PyMOL Python script that loads the backbone (N, CA, C, O; Angstrom):
from pymol import cmd

cmd.read_pdbstr("""\
ATOM      1  N   MET A   1     -34.512   0.375  -9.797  1.00  0.00           N
ATOM      2  CA  MET A   1     -33.624   0.429 -10.925  1.00  0.00           C
ATOM      3  C   MET A   1     -34.315   1.211 -12.043  1.00  0.00           C
ATOM      4  O   MET A   1     -35.405   0.837 -12.476  1.00  0.00           O
ATOM      5  N   ALA A   2     -33.694   2.285 -12.511  1.00  0.00           N
ATOM      6  CA  ALA A   2     -34.274   3.120 -13.551  1.00  0.00           C
ATOM      7  C   ALA A   2     -34.094   2.467 -14.916  1.00  0.00           C
ATOM      8  O   ALA A   2     -33.105   1.781 -15.177  1.00  0.00           O
ATOM      9  N   LYS A   3     -35.069   2.700 -15.768  1.00  0.00           N
ATOM     10  CA  LYS A   3     -35.008   2.174 -17.137  1.00  0.00           C
ATOM     11  C   LYS A   3     -35.073   3.353 -18.092  1.00  0.00           C
ATOM     12  O   LYS A   3     -35.969   4.191 -17.994  1.00  0.00           O
ATOM     13  N   LEU A   4     -34.122   3.416 -19.017  1.00  0.00           N
ATOM     14  CA  LEU A   4     -34.098   4.499 -19.992  1.00  0.00           C
ATOM     15  C   LEU A   4     -34.809   4.135 -21.285  1.00  0.00           C
ATOM     16  O   LEU A   4     -35.241   5.022 -22.020  1.00  0.00           O
ATOM     17  N   GLY A   5     -34.935   2.868 -21.571  1.00  0.00           N
ATOM     18  CA  GLY A   5     -35.490   2.454 -22.849  1.00  0.00           C
ATOM     19  C   GLY A   5     -34.381   2.377 -23.888  1.00  0.00           C
ATOM     20  O   GLY A   5     -33.245   2.042 -23.551  1.00  0.00           O
ATOM     21  N   LEU A   6     -34.689   2.680 -25.136  1.00  0.00           N
ATOM     22  CA  LEU A   6     -33.688   2.630 -26.199  1.00  0.00           C
ATOM     23  C   LEU A   6     -32.748   3.825 -26.083  1.00  0.00           C
ATOM     24  O   LEU A   6     -33.182   4.956 -25.868  1.00  0.00           O
ATOM     25  N   VAL A   7     -31.451   3.551 -26.228  1.00  0.00           N
ATOM     26  CA  VAL A   7     -30.421   4.584 -26.146  1.00  0.00           C
ATOM     27  C   VAL A   7     -29.545   4.472 -27.385  1.00  0.00           C
ATOM     28  O   VAL A   7     -29.120   3.376 -27.750  1.00  0.00           O
ATOM     29  N   LYS A   8     -29.271   5.610 -28.037  1.00  0.00           N
ATOM     30  CA  LYS A   8     -28.399   5.631 -29.205  1.00  0.00           C
ATOM     31  C   LYS A   8     -26.961   5.432 -28.731  1.00  0.00           C
ATOM     32  O   LYS A   8     -26.526   6.080 -27.779  1.00  0.00           O
ATOM     33  N   LEU A   9     -26.215   4.528 -29.397  1.00  0.00           N
ATOM     34  CA  LEU A   9     -24.872   4.163 -28.980  1.00  0.00           C
ATOM     35  C   LEU A   9     -23.885   4.378 -30.114  1.00  0.00           C
ATOM     36  O   LEU A   9     -24.139   3.988 -31.254  1.00  0.00           O
ATOM     37  N   LYS A  10     -22.762   4.998 -29.795  1.00  0.00           N
ATOM     38  CA  LYS A  10     -21.684   5.209 -30.762  1.00  0.00           C
ATOM     39  C   LYS A  10     -20.419   4.635 -30.147  1.00  0.00           C
ATOM     40  O   LYS A  10     -20.025   5.042 -29.053  1.00  0.00           O
ATOM     41  N   THR A  11     -19.768   3.685 -30.840  1.00  0.00           N
ATOM     42  CA  THR A  11     -18.597   3.012 -30.285  1.00  0.00           C
ATOM     43  C   THR A  11     -17.625   2.631 -31.397  1.00  0.00           C
ATOM     44  O   THR A  11     -17.922   2.792 -32.580  1.00  0.00           O
ATOM     45  N   SER A  12     -16.477   2.131 -31.006  1.00  0.00           N
ATOM     46  CA  SER A  12     -15.485   1.696 -31.983  1.00  0.00           C
ATOM     47  C   SER A  12     -15.869   0.330 -32.555  1.00  0.00           C
ATOM     48  O   SER A  12     -16.721  -0.367 -32.003  1.00  0.00           O
ATOM     49  N   LYS A  13     -15.234  -0.042 -33.659  1.00  0.00           N
ATOM     50  CA  LYS A  13     -15.536  -1.315 -34.316  1.00  0.00           C
ATOM     51  C   LYS A  13     -15.198  -2.493 -33.409  1.00  0.00           C
ATOM     52  O   LYS A  13     -15.930  -3.482 -33.379  1.00  0.00           O
ATOM     53  N   LYS A  14     -14.086  -2.394 -32.665  1.00  0.00           N
ATOM     54  CA  LYS A  14     -13.657  -3.475 -31.772  1.00  0.00           C
ATOM     55  C   LYS A  14     -14.728  -3.767 -30.718  1.00  0.00           C
ATOM     56  O   LYS A  14     -15.085  -4.924 -30.497  1.00  0.00           O
ATOM     57  N   TYR A  15     -15.238  -2.721 -30.072  1.00  0.00           N
ATOM     58  CA  TYR A  15     -16.234  -2.922 -29.029  1.00  0.00           C
ATOM     59  C   TYR A  15     -17.600  -3.272 -29.614  1.00  0.00           C
ATOM     60  O   TYR A  15     -18.378  -3.989 -28.985  1.00  0.00           O
ATOM     61  N   ARG A  16     -17.895  -2.773 -30.808  1.00  0.00           N
ATOM     62  CA  ARG A  16     -19.155  -3.131 -31.453  1.00  0.00           C
ATOM     63  C   ARG A  16     -19.203  -4.626 -31.726  1.00  0.00           C
ATOM     64  O   ARG A  16     -20.237  -5.265 -31.532  1.00  0.00           O
ATOM     65  N   GLU A  17     -18.061  -5.193 -32.185  1.00  0.00           N
ATOM     66  CA  GLU A  17     -18.006  -6.640 -32.430  1.00  0.00           C
ATOM     67  C   GLU A  17     -18.177  -7.426 -31.133  1.00  0.00           C
ATOM     68  O   GLU A  17     -18.852  -8.455 -31.118  1.00  0.00           O
ATOM     69  N   LEU A  18     -17.569  -6.949 -30.040  1.00  0.00           N
ATOM     70  CA  LEU A  18     -17.720  -7.624 -28.753  1.00  0.00           C
ATOM     71  C   LEU A  18     -19.162  -7.554 -28.261  1.00  0.00           C
ATOM     72  O   LEU A  18     -19.684  -8.534 -27.729  1.00  0.00           O
ATOM     73  N   LEU A  19     -19.805  -6.406 -28.435  1.00  0.00           N
ATOM     74  CA  LEU A  19     -21.209  -6.280 -28.025  1.00  0.00           C
ATOM     75  C   LEU A  19     -22.117  -7.165 -28.865  1.00  0.00           C
ATOM     76  O   LEU A  19     -23.080  -7.732 -28.348  1.00  0.00           O
ATOM     77  N   GLN A  20     -21.819  -7.291 -30.165  1.00  0.00           N
ATOM     78  CA  GLN A  20     -22.614  -8.182 -31.012  1.00  0.00           C
ATOM     79  C   GLN A  20     -22.432  -9.631 -30.589  1.00  0.00           C
ATOM     80  O   GLN A  20     -23.378 -10.416 -30.649  1.00  0.00           O
ATOM     81  N   LYS A  21     -21.218  -9.996 -30.158  1.00  0.00           N
ATOM     82  CA  LYS A  21     -20.959 -11.355 -29.700  1.00  0.00           C
ATOM     83  C   LYS A  21     -21.751 -11.655 -28.428  1.00  0.00           C
ATOM     84  O   LYS A  21     -22.230 -12.774 -28.241  1.00  0.00           O
ATOM     85  N   THR A  22     -21.890 -10.653 -27.553  1.00  0.00           N
ATOM     86  CA  THR A  22     -22.609 -10.883 -26.290  1.00  0.00           C
ATOM     87  C   THR A  22     -24.100 -11.044 -26.497  1.00  0.00           C
ATOM     88  O   THR A  22     -24.776 -11.638 -25.657  1.00  0.00           O
ATOM     89  N   THR A  23     -24.628 -10.527 -27.595  1.00  0.00           N
ATOM     90  CA  THR A  23     -26.064 -10.661 -27.839  1.00  0.00           C
ATOM     91  C   THR A  23     -26.408 -11.906 -28.644  1.00  0.00           C
ATOM     92  O   THR A  23     -27.584 -12.172 -28.895  1.00  0.00           O
ATOM     93  N   ASP A  24     -25.395 -12.679 -29.055  1.00  0.00           N
ATOM     94  CA  ASP A  24     -25.626 -13.917 -29.803  1.00  0.00           C
ATOM     95  C   ASP A  24     -26.069 -15.011 -28.829  1.00  0.00           C
ATOM     96  O   ASP A  24     -25.292 -15.422 -27.967  1.00  0.00           O
ATOM     97  N   LYS A  25     -27.287 -15.475 -28.956  1.00  0.00           N
ATOM     98  CA  LYS A  25     -27.831 -16.493 -28.047  1.00  0.00           C
ATOM     99  C   LYS A  25     -27.152 -17.851 -28.217  1.00  0.00           C
ATOM    100  O   LYS A  25     -27.213 -18.682 -27.311  1.00  0.00           O
ATOM    101  N   ASN A  26     -26.498 -18.095 -29.377  1.00  0.00           N
ATOM    102  CA  ASN A  26     -25.827 -19.370 -29.611  1.00  0.00           C
ATOM    103  C   ASN A  26     -24.431 -19.422 -29.005  1.00  0.00           C
ATOM    104  O   ASN A  26     -23.813 -20.486 -28.978  1.00  0.00           O
ATOM    105  N   ASP A  27     -23.920 -18.286 -28.517  1.00  0.00           N
ATOM    106  CA  ASP A  27     -22.582 -18.231 -27.926  1.00  0.00           C
ATOM    107  C   ASP A  27     -22.706 -17.968 -26.429  1.00  0.00           C
ATOM    108  O   ASP A  27     -22.875 -16.818 -26.023  1.00  0.00           O
ATOM    109  N   PRO A  28     -22.627 -19.014 -25.595  1.00  0.00           N
ATOM    110  CA  PRO A  28     -22.805 -18.825 -24.151  1.00  0.00           C
ATOM    111  C   PRO A  28     -21.558 -18.294 -23.447  1.00  0.00           C
ATOM    112  O   PRO A  28     -21.592 -18.074 -22.237  1.00  0.00           O
ATOM    113  N   THR A  29     -20.449 -18.081 -24.178  1.00  0.00           N
ATOM    114  CA  THR A  29     -19.213 -17.659 -23.521  1.00  0.00           C
ATOM    115  C   THR A  29     -19.176 -16.173 -23.208  1.00  0.00           C
ATOM    116  O   THR A  29     -18.327 -15.742 -22.428  1.00  0.00           O
ATOM    117  N   ALA A  30     -20.057 -15.378 -23.781  1.00  0.00           N
ATOM    118  CA  ALA A  30     -20.042 -13.936 -23.525  1.00  0.00           C
ATOM    119  C   ALA A  30     -21.447 -13.448 -23.226  1.00  0.00           C
ATOM    120  O   ALA A  30     -22.408 -13.834 -23.891  1.00  0.00           O
ATOM    121  N   LYS A  31     -21.556 -12.587 -22.208  1.00  0.00           N
ATOM    122  CA  LYS A  31     -22.853 -12.006 -21.888  1.00  0.00           C
ATOM    123  C   LYS A  31     -22.673 -10.653 -21.219  1.00  0.00           C
ATOM    124  O   LYS A  31     -21.694 -10.422 -20.509  1.00  0.00           O
ATOM    125  N   ILE A  32     -23.625  -9.766 -21.452  1.00  0.00           N
ATOM    126  CA  ILE A  32     -23.620  -8.460 -20.804  1.00  0.00           C
ATOM    127  C   ILE A  32     -24.226  -8.642 -19.420  1.00  0.00           C
ATOM    128  O   ILE A  32     -25.372  -9.075 -19.295  1.00  0.00           O
ATOM    129  N   LYS A  33     -23.464  -8.315 -18.377  1.00  0.00           N
ATOM    130  CA  LYS A  33     -23.950  -8.464 -17.005  1.00  0.00           C
ATOM    131  C   LYS A  33     -24.843  -7.285 -16.622  1.00  0.00           C
ATOM    132  O   LYS A  33     -25.955  -7.491 -16.137  1.00  0.00           O
ATOM    133  N   HIS A  34     -24.374  -6.048 -16.833  1.00  0.00           N
ATOM    134  CA  HIS A  34     -25.215  -4.878 -16.635  1.00  0.00           C
ATOM    135  C   HIS A  34     -24.600  -3.670 -17.333  1.00  0.00           C
ATOM    136  O   HIS A  34     -23.423  -3.668 -17.692  1.00  0.00           O
ATOM    137  N   ILE A  35     -25.424  -2.651 -17.512  1.00  0.00           N
ATOM    138  CA  ILE A  35     -24.999  -1.414 -18.176  1.00  0.00           C
ATOM    139  C   ILE A  35     -25.332  -0.257 -17.247  1.00  0.00           C
ATOM    140  O   ILE A  35     -26.434  -0.183 -16.704  1.00  0.00           O
ATOM    141  N   THR A  36     -24.375   0.642 -17.067  1.00  0.00           N
ATOM    142  CA  THR A  36     -24.580   1.830 -16.257  1.00  0.00           C
ATOM    143  C   THR A  36     -24.436   3.054 -17.163  1.00  0.00           C
ATOM    144  O   THR A  36     -23.477   3.155 -17.928  1.00  0.00           O
ATOM    145  N   ILE A  37     -25.383   3.975 -17.075  1.00  0.00           N
ATOM    146  CA  ILE A  37     -25.322   5.219 -17.840  1.00  0.00           C
ATOM    147  C   ILE A  37     -24.807   6.305 -16.906  1.00  0.00           C
ATOM    148  O   ILE A  37     -25.362   6.519 -15.828  1.00  0.00           O
ATOM    149  N   LYS A  38     -23.736   6.996 -17.325  1.00  0.00           N
ATOM    150  CA  LYS A  38     -23.160   8.071 -16.523  1.00  0.00           C
ATOM    151  C   LYS A  38     -23.275   9.384 -17.280  1.00  0.00           C
ATOM    152  O   LYS A  38     -23.205   9.412 -18.508  1.00  0.00           O
ATOM    153  N   LYS A  39     -23.451  10.475 -16.534  1.00  0.00           N
ATOM    154  CA  LYS A  39     -23.476  11.807 -17.126  1.00  0.00           C
ATOM    155  C   LYS A  39     -22.271  12.565 -16.605  1.00  0.00           C
ATOM    156  O   LYS A  39     -22.098  12.710 -15.395  1.00  0.00           O
ATOM    157  N   ASP A  40     -21.422  13.056 -17.529  1.00  0.00           N
ATOM    158  CA  ASP A  40     -20.225  13.788 -17.160  1.00  0.00           C
ATOM    159  C   ASP A  40     -20.072  14.969 -18.111  1.00  0.00           C
ATOM    160  O   ASP A  40     -19.968  14.777 -19.322  1.00  0.00           O
ATOM    161  N   ASN A  41     -20.059  16.183 -17.579  1.00  0.00           N
ATOM    162  CA  ASN A  41     -19.946  17.415 -18.386  1.00  0.00           C
ATOM    163  C   ASN A  41     -21.019  17.473 -19.475  1.00  0.00           C
ATOM    164  O   ASN A  41     -20.726  17.756 -20.637  1.00  0.00           O
ATOM    165  N   ASN A  42     -22.244  17.205 -19.087  1.00  0.00           N
ATOM    166  CA  ASN A  42     -23.403  17.224 -19.988  1.00  0.00           C
ATOM    167  C   ASN A  42     -23.292  16.240 -21.148  1.00  0.00           C
ATOM    168  O   ASN A  42     -23.958  16.419 -22.168  1.00  0.00           O
ATOM    169  N   LYS A  43     -22.462  15.201 -21.011  1.00  0.00           N
ATOM    170  CA  LYS A  43     -22.383  14.117 -21.983  1.00  0.00           C
ATOM    171  C   LYS A  43     -22.714  12.819 -21.266  1.00  0.00           C
ATOM    172  O   LYS A  43     -22.359  12.643 -20.100  1.00  0.00           O
ATOM    173  N   TYR A  44     -23.386  11.914 -21.952  1.00  0.00           N
ATOM    174  CA  TYR A  44     -23.759  10.638 -21.372  1.00  0.00           C
ATOM    175  C   TYR A  44     -22.811   9.557 -21.859  1.00  0.00           C
ATOM    176  O   TYR A  44     -22.419   9.543 -23.026  1.00  0.00           O
ATOM    177  N   TYR A  45     -22.444   8.649 -20.960  1.00  0.00           N
ATOM    178  CA  TYR A  45     -21.553   7.537 -21.274  1.00  0.00           C
ATOM    179  C   TYR A  45     -22.199   6.240 -20.792  1.00  0.00           C
ATOM    180  O   TYR A  45     -22.792   6.193 -19.715  1.00  0.00           O
ATOM    181  N   ALA A  46     -22.077   5.194 -21.602  1.00  0.00           N
ATOM    182  CA  ALA A  46     -22.575   3.872 -21.225  1.00  0.00           C
ATOM    183  C   ALA A  46     -21.382   3.025 -20.786  1.00  0.00           C
ATOM    184  O   ALA A  46     -20.406   2.894 -21.524  1.00  0.00           O
ATOM    185  N   VAL A  47     -21.462   2.451 -19.587  1.00  0.00           N
ATOM    186  CA  VAL A  47     -20.412   1.593 -19.055  1.00  0.00           C
ATOM    187  C   VAL A  47     -20.955   0.164 -19.064  1.00  0.00           C
ATOM    188  O   VAL A  47     -21.902  -0.157 -18.345  1.00  0.00           O
ATOM    189  N   PHE A  48     -20.343  -0.688 -19.888  1.00  0.00           N
ATOM    190  CA  PHE A  48     -20.797  -2.064 -20.035  1.00  0.00           C
ATOM    191  C   PHE A  48     -19.951  -2.981 -19.167  1.00  0.00           C
ATOM    192  O   PHE A  48     -18.724  -2.879 -19.168  1.00  0.00           O
ATOM    193  N   ASN A  49     -20.592  -3.872 -18.430  1.00  0.00           N
ATOM    194  CA  ASN A  49     -19.903  -4.915 -17.679  1.00  0.00           C
ATOM    195  C   ASN A  49     -20.169  -6.212 -18.434  1.00  0.00           C
ATOM    196  O   ASN A  49     -21.276  -6.749 -18.399  1.00  0.00           O
ATOM    197  N   ILE A  50     -19.132  -6.709 -19.121  1.00  0.00           N
ATOM    198  CA  ILE A  50     -19.274  -7.882 -19.986  1.00  0.00           C
ATOM    199  C   ILE A  50     -18.446  -9.026 -19.434  1.00  0.00           C
ATOM    200  O   ILE A  50     -17.281  -8.845 -19.077  1.00  0.00           O
ATOM    201  N   GLU A  51     -19.046 -10.195 -19.366  1.00  0.00           N
ATOM    202  CA  GLU A  51     -18.336 -11.394 -18.912  1.00  0.00           C
ATOM    203  C   GLU A  51     -18.126 -12.295 -20.120  1.00  0.00           C
ATOM    204  O   GLU A  51     -19.074 -12.614 -20.838  1.00  0.00           O
ATOM    205  N   CYS A  52     -16.875 -12.706 -20.341  1.00  0.00           N
ATOM    206  CA  CYS A  52     -16.607 -13.622 -21.451  1.00  0.00           C
ATOM    207  C   CYS A  52     -15.431 -14.520 -21.080  1.00  0.00           C
ATOM    208  O   CYS A  52     -14.621 -14.190 -20.214  1.00  0.00           O
ATOM    209  N   ILE A  53     -15.361 -15.645 -21.747  1.00  0.00           N
ATOM    210  CA  ILE A  53     -14.272 -16.592 -21.532  1.00  0.00           C
ATOM    211  C   ILE A  53     -13.188 -16.290 -22.553  1.00  0.00           C
ATOM    212  O   ILE A  53     -13.445 -16.246 -23.756  1.00  0.00           O
ATOM    213  N   HIS A  54     -11.984 -16.085 -22.063  1.00  0.00           N
ATOM    214  CA  HIS A  54     -10.853 -15.794 -22.946  1.00  0.00           C
ATOM    215  C   HIS A  54      -9.909 -16.988 -22.932  1.00  0.00           C
ATOM    216  O   HIS A  54      -9.413 -17.393 -21.880  1.00  0.00           O
ATOM    217  N   ILE A  55      -9.669 -17.541 -24.107  1.00  0.00           N
ATOM    218  CA  ILE A  55      -8.721 -18.649 -24.243  1.00  0.00           C
ATOM    219  C   ILE A  55      -7.503 -18.099 -24.975  1.00  0.00           C
ATOM    220  O   ILE A  55      -7.591 -17.782 -26.162  1.00  0.00           O
ATOM    221  N   PRO A  56      -6.369 -17.980 -24.288  1.00  0.00           N
ATOM    222  CA  PRO A  56      -5.195 -17.403 -24.937  1.00  0.00           C
ATOM    223  C   PRO A  56      -4.654 -18.307 -26.037  1.00  0.00           C
ATOM    224  O   PRO A  56      -4.776 -19.530 -25.978  1.00  0.00           O
ATOM    225  N   ASP A  57      -4.050 -17.670 -27.049  1.00  0.00           N
ATOM    226  CA  ASP A  57      -3.452 -18.431 -28.151  1.00  0.00           C
ATOM    227  C   ASP A  57      -2.221 -19.194 -27.681  1.00  0.00           C
ATOM    228  O   ASP A  57      -1.975 -20.319 -28.116  1.00  0.00           O
ATOM    229  N   LYS A  58      -1.452 -18.579 -26.796  1.00  0.00           N
ATOM    230  CA  LYS A  58      -0.220 -19.193 -26.331  1.00  0.00           C
ATOM    231  C   LYS A  58      -0.149 -19.067 -24.811  1.00  0.00           C
ATOM    232  O   LYS A  58      -0.406 -17.997 -24.259  1.00  0.00           O
ATOM    233  N   ILE A  59       0.199 -20.154 -24.141  1.00  0.00           N
ATOM    234  CA  ILE A  59       0.320 -20.163 -22.683  1.00  0.00           C
ATOM    235  C   ILE A  59       1.801 -20.134 -22.334  1.00  0.00           C
ATOM    236  O   ILE A  59       2.584 -20.953 -22.815  1.00  0.00           O
ATOM    237  N   PHE A  60       2.170 -19.175 -21.486  1.00  0.00           N
ATOM    238  CA  PHE A  60       3.550 -19.055 -21.046  1.00  0.00           C
ATOM    239  C   PHE A  60       3.708 -19.734 -19.690  1.00  0.00           C
ATOM    240  O   PHE A  60       2.788 -19.705 -18.872  1.00  0.00           O
ATOM    241  N   GLY A  61       4.847 -20.336 -19.449  1.00  0.00           N
ATOM    242  CA  GLY A  61       5.114 -20.980 -18.164  1.00  0.00           C
ATOM    243  C   GLY A  61       4.636 -22.416 -18.162  1.00  0.00           C
ATOM    244  O   GLY A  61       4.288 -22.965 -19.208  1.00  0.00           O
ATOM    245  N   PRO A  62       4.620 -23.032 -16.977  1.00  0.00           N
ATOM    246  CA  PRO A  62       4.186 -24.430 -16.882  1.00  0.00           C
ATOM    247  C   PRO A  62       2.710 -24.567 -17.222  1.00  0.00           C
ATOM    248  O   PRO A  62       1.893 -23.733 -16.830  1.00  0.00           O
ATOM    249  N   LYS A  63       2.376 -25.616 -17.948  1.00  0.00           N
ATOM    250  CA  LYS A  63       0.992 -25.833 -18.371  1.00  0.00           C
ATOM    251  C   LYS A  63       0.260 -26.707 -17.359  1.00  0.00           C
ATOM    252  O   LYS A  63      -0.147 -27.831 -17.653  1.00  0.00           O
ATOM    253  N   GLN A  64       0.109 -26.161 -16.173  1.00  0.00           N
ATOM    254  CA  GLN A  64      -0.631 -26.892 -15.152  1.00  0.00           C
ATOM    255  C   GLN A  64      -1.538 -25.926 -14.413  1.00  0.00           C
ATOM    256  O   GLN A  64      -1.262 -24.729 -14.330  1.00  0.00           O
ATOM    257  N   GLN A  65      -2.613 -26.460 -13.882  1.00  0.00           N
ATOM    258  CA  GLN A  65      -3.526 -25.654 -13.091  1.00  0.00           C
ATOM    259  C   GLN A  65      -3.241 -25.907 -11.622  1.00  0.00           C
ATOM    260  O   GLN A  65      -2.793 -26.987 -11.238  1.00  0.00           O
ATOM    261  N   ILE A  66      -3.504 -24.901 -10.809  1.00  0.00           N
ATOM    262  CA  ILE A  66      -3.262 -25.038  -9.384  1.00  0.00           C
ATOM    263  C   ILE A  66      -4.397 -24.349  -8.637  1.00  0.00           C
ATOM    264  O   ILE A  66      -4.883 -23.300  -9.061  1.00  0.00           O
ATOM    265  N   GLY A  67      -4.809 -24.937  -7.540  1.00  0.00           N
ATOM    266  CA  GLY A  67      -5.834 -24.341  -6.693  1.00  0.00           C
ATOM    267  C   GLY A  67      -5.193 -23.669  -5.497  1.00  0.00           C
ATOM    268  O   GLY A  67      -4.183 -24.145  -4.980  1.00  0.00           O
ATOM    269  N   ILE A  68      -5.770 -22.571  -5.056  1.00  0.00           N
ATOM    270  CA  ILE A  68      -5.253 -21.829  -3.907  1.00  0.00           C
ATOM    271  C   ILE A  68      -6.352 -21.737  -2.866  1.00  0.00           C
ATOM    272  O   ILE A  68      -7.468 -21.311  -3.163  1.00  0.00           O
ATOM    273  N   ASP A  69      -6.029 -22.139  -1.639  1.00  0.00           N
ATOM    274  CA  ASP A  69      -6.966 -22.090  -0.527  1.00  0.00           C
ATOM    275  C   ASP A  69      -6.458 -21.046   0.469  1.00  0.00           C
ATOM    276  O   ASP A  69      -5.335 -21.157   0.960  1.00  0.00           O
ATOM    277  N   ILE A  70      -7.260 -20.054   0.765  1.00  0.00           N
ATOM    278  CA  ILE A  70      -6.905 -19.025   1.741  1.00  0.00           C
ATOM    279  C   ILE A  70      -7.509 -19.453   3.078  1.00  0.00           C
ATOM    280  O   ILE A  70      -8.717 -19.668   3.176  1.00  0.00           O
ATOM    281  N   GLU A  71      -6.669 -19.575   4.106  1.00  0.00           N
ATOM    282  CA  GLU A  71      -7.148 -20.031   5.416  1.00  0.00           C
ATOM    283  C   GLU A  71      -6.726 -19.067   6.512  1.00  0.00           C
ATOM    284  O   GLU A  71      -6.006 -18.097   6.275  1.00  0.00           O
ATOM    285  N   CYS A  72      -7.198 -19.362   7.723  1.00  0.00           N
ATOM    286  CA  CYS A  72      -6.803 -18.562   8.888  1.00  0.00           C
ATOM    287  C   CYS A  72      -5.432 -18.992   9.403  1.00  0.00           C
ATOM    288  O   CYS A  72      -4.637 -18.139   9.796  1.00  0.00           O
ATOM    289  N   GLY A  73      -5.134 -20.294   9.414  1.00  0.00           N
ATOM    290  CA  GLY A  73      -3.879 -20.804   9.954  1.00  0.00           C
ATOM    291  C   GLY A  73      -2.683 -20.492   9.078  1.00  0.00           C
ATOM    292  O   GLY A  73      -1.593 -20.237   9.592  1.00  0.00           O
ATOM    293  N   LYS A  74      -2.861 -20.508   7.786  1.00  0.00           N
ATOM    294  CA  LYS A  74      -1.801 -20.214   6.822  1.00  0.00           C
ATOM    295  C   LYS A  74      -2.311 -19.093   5.916  1.00  0.00           C
ATOM    296  O   LYS A  74      -3.519 -18.887   5.793  1.00  0.00           O
ATOM    297  N   LEU A  75      -1.389 -18.377   5.289  1.00  0.00           N
ATOM    298  CA  LEU A  75      -1.810 -17.343   4.347  1.00  0.00           C
ATOM    299  C   LEU A  75      -2.435 -17.984   3.115  1.00  0.00           C
ATOM    300  O   LEU A  75      -3.481 -17.541   2.641  1.00  0.00           O
ATOM    301  N   ALA A  76      -1.787 -19.035   2.595  1.00  0.00           N
ATOM    302  CA  ALA A  76      -2.312 -19.738   1.429  1.00  0.00           C
ATOM    303  C   ALA A  76      -1.773 -21.157   1.406  1.00  0.00           C
ATOM    304  O   ALA A  76      -0.630 -21.397   1.794  1.00  0.00           O
ATOM    305  N   VAL A  77      -2.595 -22.103   0.950  1.00  0.00           N
ATOM    306  CA  VAL A  77      -2.197 -23.488   0.747  1.00  0.00           C
ATOM    307  C   VAL A  77      -2.558 -23.834  -0.692  1.00  0.00           C
ATOM    308  O   VAL A  77      -3.710 -23.694  -1.101  1.00  0.00           O
ATOM    309  N   PHE A  78      -1.565 -24.290  -1.459  1.00  0.00           N
ATOM    310  CA  PHE A  78      -1.774 -24.632  -2.856  1.00  0.00           C
ATOM    311  C   PHE A  78      -2.130 -26.101  -2.991  1.00  0.00           C
ATOM    312  O   PHE A  78      -1.845 -26.902  -2.101  1.00  0.00           O
ATOM    313  N   SER A  79      -2.756 -26.451  -4.111  1.00  0.00           N
ATOM    314  CA  SER A  79      -3.159 -27.839  -4.324  1.00  0.00           C
ATOM    315  C   SER A  79      -1.965 -28.759  -4.542  1.00  0.00           C
ATOM    316  O   SER A  79      -2.119 -29.979  -4.476  1.00  0.00           O
ATOM    317  N   ASN A  80      -0.773 -28.210  -4.801  1.00  0.00           N
ATOM    318  CA  ASN A  80       0.425 -29.044  -4.933  1.00  0.00           C
ATOM    319  C   ASN A  80       1.153 -29.182  -3.584  1.00  0.00           C
ATOM    320  O   ASN A  80       2.337 -29.518  -3.549  1.00  0.00           O
ATOM    321  N   LYS A  81       0.447 -28.923  -2.485  1.00  0.00           N
ATOM    322  CA  LYS A  81       0.914 -29.078  -1.092  1.00  0.00           C
ATOM    323  C   LYS A  81       1.898 -27.985  -0.634  1.00  0.00           C
ATOM    324  O   LYS A  81       2.391 -28.054   0.492  1.00  0.00           O
ATOM    325  N   GLN A  82       2.188 -27.005  -1.454  1.00  0.00           N
ATOM    326  CA  GLN A  82       3.050 -25.898  -1.036  1.00  0.00           C
ATOM    327  C   GLN A  82       2.235 -24.965  -0.141  1.00  0.00           C
ATOM    328  O   GLN A  82       1.063 -24.706  -0.416  1.00  0.00           O
ATOM    329  N   GLU A  83       2.852 -24.463   0.924  1.00  0.00           N
ATOM    330  CA  GLU A  83       2.164 -23.595   1.872  1.00  0.00           C
ATOM    331  C   GLU A  83       2.925 -22.289   2.041  1.00  0.00           C
ATOM    332  O   GLU A  83       4.153 -22.256   1.958  1.00  0.00           O
ATOM    333  N   ILE A  84       2.187 -21.224   2.276  1.00  0.00           N
ATOM    334  CA  ILE A  84       2.777 -19.927   2.603  1.00  0.00           C
ATOM    335  C   ILE A  84       2.258 -19.545   3.977  1.00  0.00           C
ATOM    336  O   ILE A  84       1.050 -19.421   4.180  1.00  0.00           O
ATOM    337  N   ASN A  85       3.177 -19.358   4.922  1.00  0.00           N
ATOM    338  CA  ASN A  85       2.788 -18.999   6.297  1.00  0.00           C
ATOM    339  C   ASN A  85       2.275 -17.565   6.358  1.00  0.00           C
ATOM    340  O   ASN A  85       2.554 -16.746   5.483  1.00  0.00           O
ATOM    341  N   ASN A  86       1.510 -17.284   7.427  1.00  0.00           N
ATOM    342  CA  ASN A  86       1.043 -15.921   7.658  1.00  0.00           C
ATOM    343  C   ASN A  86       2.219 -14.992   7.885  1.00  0.00           C
ATOM    344  O   ASN A  86       3.283 -15.423   8.331  1.00  0.00           O
ATOM    345  N   LEU A  87       2.030 -13.739   7.583  1.00  0.00           N
ATOM    346  CA  LEU A  87       3.074 -12.752   7.803  1.00  0.00           C
ATOM    347  C   LEU A  87       3.197 -12.438   9.284  1.00  0.00           C
ATOM    348  O   LEU A  87       2.185 -12.319   9.974  1.00  0.00           O
ATOM    349  N   ASP A  88       4.417 -12.303   9.785  1.00  0.00           N
ATOM    350  CA  ASP A  88       4.648 -11.947  11.184  1.00  0.00           C
ATOM    351  C   ASP A  88       4.785 -10.443  11.256  1.00  0.00           C
ATOM    352  O   ASP A  88       5.839  -9.900  10.925  1.00  0.00           O
ATOM    353  N   LEU A  89       3.740  -9.765  11.681  1.00  0.00           N
ATOM    354  CA  LEU A  89       3.730  -8.306  11.703  1.00  0.00           C
ATOM    355  C   LEU A  89       4.119  -7.753  13.066  1.00  0.00           C
ATOM    356  O   LEU A  89       4.004  -6.548  13.294  1.00  0.00           O
ATOM    357  N   THR A  90       4.580  -8.612  13.982  1.00  0.00           N
ATOM    358  CA  THR A  90       4.982  -8.125  15.319  1.00  0.00           C
ATOM    359  C   THR A  90       6.376  -7.523  15.320  1.00  0.00           C
ATOM    360  O   THR A  90       6.727  -6.806  16.257  1.00  0.00           O
ATOM    361  N   LYS A  91       7.181  -7.792  14.300  1.00  0.00           N
ATOM    362  CA  LYS A  91       8.539  -7.270  14.258  1.00  0.00           C
ATOM    363  C   LYS A  91       8.597  -5.942  13.552  1.00  0.00           C
ATOM    364  O   LYS A  91       9.673  -5.356  13.426  1.00  0.00           O
TER     365      LYS A  91
END
""", "prot")
cmd.dss("prot")
cmd.show_as("cartoon", "prot")
cmd.util.cbc("prot")
cmd.orient("prot")
């Protein structure tokens, strides 16, 4: 894995705030997973992979959680006992 050291970064205010949030050690909900530097037409670009927890202000639809199990016998089995059969591709 190559290391470039310090790199000068120019970004918008929105992304600068998100990057500052990821470097806050007191906020475990956001973190930078990795950064890739790309060169395109003699310009360098930094691609950030950031993981964060997003809690929406408003939830649409039913307010329940459901688990989905993908199996070999069925396409999917939901935690509310609903099942989806495999697709019949012979027809």
